[in-house]
Each structure stands twice: as C-alpha cells, then as structure tokens.
C-alpha positions as CSV (number, residue, x, y, z in Angstrom):
1,X,0.0,0.0,0.0
2,X,1.4,3.5,-0.7
3,X,0.4,7.1,-0.4
4,X,1.9,9.9,-2.4
5,X,3.2,12.7,-0.2
6,X,4.0,16.2,-1.3
7,X,5.4,18.7,1.2
8,X,6.2,22.2,0.1
9,X,8.8,23.7,2.4
10,X,12.1,26.0,2.0
11,X,16.5,24.5,3.0
12,X,19.8,24.3,1.3
13,X,18.7,21.0,-0.3
14,X,22.3,19.7,-0.2
15,X,22.2,19.5,3.7
16,X,18.6,18.3,4.0
17,X,17.6,15.0,5.7
18,X,14.5,13.1,6.6
19,X,13.5,10.4,9.1
20,X,10.6,8.2,10.0
21,X,10.6,7.2,13.6
22,X,8.5,5.2,16.1
23,X,8.6,2.4,18.7
24,X,11.3,-0.3,18.1
25,X,9.1,-3.1,19.5
26,X,5.4,-3.8,19.2
27,X,2.9,-6.6,19.9
28,X,0.1,-7.9,17.7
29,X,-2.9,-5.6,18.3
30,X,-0.8,-2.6,19.4
31,X,-1.3,0.9,18.0
32,X,2.0,2.5,16.8
33,X,2.5,6.1,15.7
34,X,5.3,7.0,13.3
35,X,6.6,10.5,12.9
36,X,8.0,11.9,9.6
37,X,10.5,14.7,10.2
38,X,12.8,16.7,8.0
39,X,15.8,18.8,8.7
40,X,17.4,21.7,6.7
41,X,17.2,25.4,6.0
42,X,14.7,27.2,3.9
43,X,12.9,24.1,2.8
44,X,10.2,24.8,0.3
45,X,9.2,21.4,-0.8
46,X,9.4,17.7,0.2
47,X,7.9,14.7,-1.7
48,X,7.8,11.0,-1.3
49,X,5.6,7.9,-1.1
50,X,4.6,6.2,2.2
51,X,4.6,2.5,1.8
52,X,3.8,-0.3,4.2
53,X,2.8,-4.0,4.2
54,X,-1.0,-4.1,4.5
55,X,-0.7,-7.8,5.6
56,X,1.1,-6.5,8.8
57,X,-0.2,-3.0,9.4
58,X,-3.6,-1.3,9.1
59,X,-3.5,2.5,8.6
60,X,-5.8,4.0,11.2
61,X,-5.0,7.8,11.1
62,X,-2.8,10.7,10.0
63,X,-2.1,14.0,11.7
64,X,-0.4,17.2,10.7
65,X,2.4,18.2,13.1
66,X,3.5,21.4,11.3
67,X,2.0,24.9,11.6
68,X,-1.5,26.1,10.8
69,X,-0.4,27.7,7.5
70,X,0.6,24.2,6.3
71,X,-1.9,21.9,4.7
72,X,-1.9,18.0,5.0
73,X,-3.7,15.9,2.4
74,X,-1.1,13.3,2.5
75,X,0.6,16.2,0.9
76,X,2.1,18.7,3.3
77,X,3.0,22.1,2.0
78,X,3.0,25.8,3.0
79,X,0.3,27.1,0.7
80,X,1.6,30.7,0.9
81,X,5.3,29.8,1.1
82,X,5.6,32.2,4.0
83,X,6.9,29.9,6.7
84,X,9.9,27.8,5.4
85,X,11.4,25.2,7.7
86,X,14.7,26.0,9.2
87,X,16.3,23.3,11.4
88,X,14.4,20.1,12.3
89,X,10.6,19.8,12.1
90,X,8.1,17.0,12.5
91,X,5.7,17.3,9.6
92,X,3.1,14.6,10.2
93,X,2.4,11.4,11.9
94,X,0.7,8.2,10.8
95,X,-0.9,5.7,13.1
96,X,-1.1,2.0,12.4
97,X,-2.6,-1.0,14.2
98,X,-0.3,-4.1,14.2
99,X,-2.1,-7.1,12.7
100,X,-1.7,-10.7,14.0
101,X,1.9,-11.0,13.1
102,X,4.1,-13.7,14.5
103,X,6.4,-12.9,17.4
104,X,10.0,-12.3,16.3
105,X,8.8,-10.9,12.9
106,X,9.7,-7.4,11.7
107,X,7.1,-4.9,10.7
108,X,8.1,-2.0,8.5
109,X,7.0,1.3,6.9
110,X,9.0,3.7,4.7
111,X,8.8,6.8,2.8
112,X,10.4,6.1,-0.6
113,X,11.8,8.5,-3.2
114,X,12.1,11.3,-0.6
115,X,13.1,14.6,-2.3
116,X,13.7,17.8,-0.3
117,X,13.9,21.2,-2.1
118,X,14.9,24.7,-1.3
119,X,13.1,25.9,-4.4
120,X,16.3,26.0,-6.5
121,X,18.0,22.7,-5.7
122,X,16.6,19.3,-5.0
123,X,18.2,16.8,-2.6
124,X,17.2,13.2,-3.3
125,X,17.3,11.6,0.2
126,X,16.0,8.3,-1.1
127,X,14.2,6.0,1.3
128,X,13.7,6.6,5.0
129,X,12.3,3.8,7.0
130,X,11.1,2.4,10.3
131,X,11.0,-1.1,11.6
132,X,10.0,-2.8,14.8
133,X,10.3,-6.3,16.1
134,X,7.0,-8.0,17.1
135,X,7.2,-9.2,20.7
136,X,5.3,-12.2,22.1
137,X,1.9,-11.5,23.5
138,X,1.4,-10.7,27.1
139,X,0.2,-13.5,29.3
140,X,-3.5,-14.0,29.7
141,X,-2.9,-15.6,33.1
142,X,-3.2,-12.9,35.8
143,X,-2.8,-15.2,38.8
144,X,0.0,-15.1,41.4
145,X,2.1,-18.0,42.4
146,X,3.1,-16.4,45.7
147,X,2.5,-13.2,47.7
148,X,4.3,-12.1,50.9
149,X,4.7,-9.1,53.0
150,X,8.0,-9.1,54.9
151,X,7.0,-6.6,57.6
152,X,3.2,-7.0,57.8
153,X,0.5,-9.7,58.1
154,X,-1.8,-10.1,55.0
155,X,-5.2,-11.5,55.2
156,X,-6.8,-13.7,54.0
157,X,-3.9,-16.2,53.7
158,X,-2.4,-16.3,50.1
159,X,-4.4,-18.2,47.5
160,X,-4.0,-17.9,43.7
161,X,-7.7,-17.3,43.3
162,X,-7.9,-14.3,45.7
163,X,-7.4,-10.9,44.2
164,X,-7.8,-8.6,47.2
165,X,-5.8,-8.6,50.5
166,X,-5.6,-6.4,53.6
167,X,-2.2,-5.8,55.3
168,X,-2.0,-5.2,59.0
169,X,1.1,-3.1,59.5
170,X,2.8,-2.3,62.8
171,X,3.0,1.5,63.7
172,X,6.9,1.5,63.5
173,X,6.9,0.3,59.9
174,X,7.7,3.2,57.5
175,X,8.0,1.2,54.3
176,X,6.1,-1.9,53.4
177,X,8.0,-4.6,51.6
178,X,5.9,-6.8,49.4
179,X,7.0,-9.6,47.1
180,X,4.9,-11.4,44.5
181,X,5.6,-13.9,41.8
182,X,3.4,-14.5,38.7
183,X,1.9,-17.9,38.0
184,X,2.9,-17.5,34.4
185,X,6.7,-17.0,33.8
186,X,5.9,-14.7,30.8
187,X,3.7,-12.4,32.9
188,X,4.9,-9.3,34.8
189,X,4.0,-8.3,38.4
190,X,4.1,-4.8,39.7
191,X,3.4,-3.5,43.2
192,X,2.3,0.1,43.7
C-alpha cells in the first residue's frame, strides 16, 4: 500500500535530511504512531511515497504536526510559502494497528523517493524507513504463584484465586516490603 506525499517547504537542499521514527518493539494488536520529520534550511518542498505491508499493518490515522499555514492531504506544504522550515521539524504522523503478526517478525514502513527542495536545488534523500520487532503477546494468566509481606501480616492467607488482600502493618513500619511472583513466567508483576 502506498500514499503519495507532497510537502512544500524551504533548506539548502544539499544538507537536508528526513526520518521516519516510532517504537522499536510492538505486539500484535498494538497501535503504533510513526513521525515523519525533515531537517534543513529554507525548505520549500518535500515529496515521497509512504509504503507499508498491509498484511502486517492497518493505517488508522494521520495527523499534521506542522503549523497552521501548512496543509496536509497526505501532501504537506506551506500554501503561501511564507513559513519555510529552518532546522528540524516533525511534519506529520501516521498511526497503524499491528495485525496478528508472529512474534519475532519485523514490521516496516517507509517513505520512498524522498526529495527535499529549497526551491532552487533538490536533494534526493531516497528511502527513509522504520522497523519494529514483534514481541510475544502478554500473558492472559493474571494469577499469582506467591505473595508475601516481609513486615506485615496479610489476610486472607495467600491463595492464587484471591485478588484482594488487607495488610496489618505495625506502627513503627515506615516502608512496606511486598514480594509477588506471577503464576505464568511470561507475565509481569508490579506493586504500587
């Protein structure tokens, strides 16, 4: 799947660069937002094609990140050419939902044929890309294998099927020390 992008900006094109960034690890079902940014001086135009594998990712949204005088129609440009980009600037973001992709796989998106222009000179940046590794799904087992309070008494007594406990804490205890272990080795436990 691809979208044609046109960005009219103003930079010495010879020193221009572009990037596509986002999370480096995702899980099936996650939402991931990628940000397309450019860098240079007096940029007046940027073009390229957004491409991604539709069997891995579903496009769920886009958002302009540049100023109000800029217009995004999966083209981003300064209609009046009054506000050139100088320095680094995020232009837009795209949001994807990760499909049911096997853990360990790579998902990718890229902007191909990226060209940045200062109005007089074009700089062909080529392809800028993003990739992420698909992590295994989180555990569906939210039970504990153990629960203990080092300096308090919990009630009722620990049971994997109990989800709420009360701690009786002596007055002199200023910090409660609780340890818990997940029933599933792939699950995470946090104590707040």
